[in-house]
N, C-alpha and C positions, 0 to 999 in steps of 0.2 A: 514405527513411524509417531510422530507427536500428534498434536491436537490441532484441528481447524477451528480457528475463530474467525467469525463472519461479523462486519460492521458495514449496516446498507441502511436505506431509507433517504428521504429527501430531508432531513435535519443535518444541523451542523453538529459537528463532534465525532465524525468515522475516524479521522486520521487521529484527532486528540485522544482518542481512546487508544488507538493502537501505542500513540506514543508514551501513553501512560503505563502500558505493559513494556513497552521497552525502558524506560526510566527504572520501574521495578526490576528488570531484569539485569540493568547494568549496575544497579545498586547490589545486586549479588554477585557481581565480576562474570555474569554470562555473557556470551557474544552475541549482539544483536547486530542485523544487518537489514535495513529499510532499503526497497527499492521502488521508486516512485514513478509511475506511468503518468503520462500526459503532462508532469511537471516540471519546471525548467527556472523559477525563479529562486534563487539563492539567497534573499534576504530573509528567509524563513526562520524563526528560532531553531527548528527541528535541524534545519541544515549549518547554521551558523555555530551551534554548539558540538560538532562534530569532534573537533581538534580535542575540546576540553575532557570530551567522555572516550576518548580514545584509549586505549587498544579495543574497548568493550563495544564500541558503538562506530558504525559505518552506514552513511547514508548516498545512495545514488538516484540522480535524477535523469530519465529518457523521455523529455517533451521537448517539442518544438518552441521555439522562443517566441512568448508572446501568447495572448489569448485570442483564439481564431473563433471559438464557439463549436458545440460540438456538430452542427450541422457542414462545417468547412474542414473537416479533417480529411485528409487525404493519403496518398502513398505514403509520403515522408512518415507521416503518424503513424501508420500500420507497419513501416519498418523500424522506427523506433521501439513501438510496442513488442517486436518479435525479438529486438535486439535486448531489451529489458528482460525477455524470457530466457532468452538464450544465456544471458548474464547471470541471471538466477540459478540457473542450472549448474553453470560453473561454479559459483558461490557456494552452492550445498555441496558440493563433491569437494572443493578444495579447502573450505573453510569449516563446515559442518557448523553452522552458528545454530547457537541455542532457540533463538526466536527470530523469524525471517517474517518481515512485514511487505507483503505487495500492495502498496497503496495505490489506490483508484484502478487497481486490476479489474471489478466489477464492471467500472465505467469503459475501460478498454473494449471490455468483452460486450457489452449493451452495443457501444459504437461500431461493433464488427472489425475491431482490429487485432484480436485474437479470435480465435476458436474455442469453445469451451472444451472439446475433447484434449486439447494440447493442455489447458489448465489441470483437468483431471489426471491425466497421465503424469503431469508434473507433480501432483501431490499424492499419487501413488508411489512416487521414486523417491519421496523425502526420506531422508536418513531418520532413523528413530527417535534420534536424540532433538530434532528439531521440532518446534512448535510453530504453526505459521499464521498470521493475521491477514486476511483478505479484506481491503476496503472499497469503499465506492457505490454510488447509488445503483439502484437498477440490478442487483445480484441475480444472477440467474437460477432459476428454480433447482437447477442440479447441483450449484455450490451449495444452496441452502439446506438440501438432502443431505449433502456430503459432510458439512461442518458439523461439529459438535457443539459447538457454542454458536449461537445466532442472535444478533440483537438488532434490531432495527431503530434508527434515530428518526423521530417524528419531529416534527415543526408545531408547537404549542402556539406559540407568540413571538414575533419579530418585531422591534422597534418600525416605524414608518420610514425613515431613513436609515439605510445601511450602514452598519457601523463596523468599522474595521481597526481594532486597535493593538497596536504593536505588542508583542508578547501575549496576545490571547489569541484573536483569529489568525495572526501571522508570526 
């Protein structure tokens, strides 16, 4: 099995770090598959670029449309998270990507949409040629212990007014 990279913390940039690794991999003509948990919005740069980077880059989203807040997640969100994990299992068997990104999987675990045991089992069954990136706030300690590379993204300073710049935050 490849290496496990974990990006967690309350600061911005966890997905951005994963996308940086994806871009590097694509630059070497290595197959990348990104599976986004809890995300649905297709107007982000990482989603819009998929056709330009094909056949080396694929991205799939498994989130309920709209922002509902973490306290308003329910059965539909749980079903979508399990669907994403089953899809990831299928992808690694069929396509054997060099890099697999499970974006926001840590948050899905924190929100009890998935069980840590199923993620640990998934990691244990990855093909040896597949490196994996796990992103999202509140990574469980079991994943911190399991990963070879762990980075905590902290927020040191933010503007008073929220900034969302096309091509930067989305």
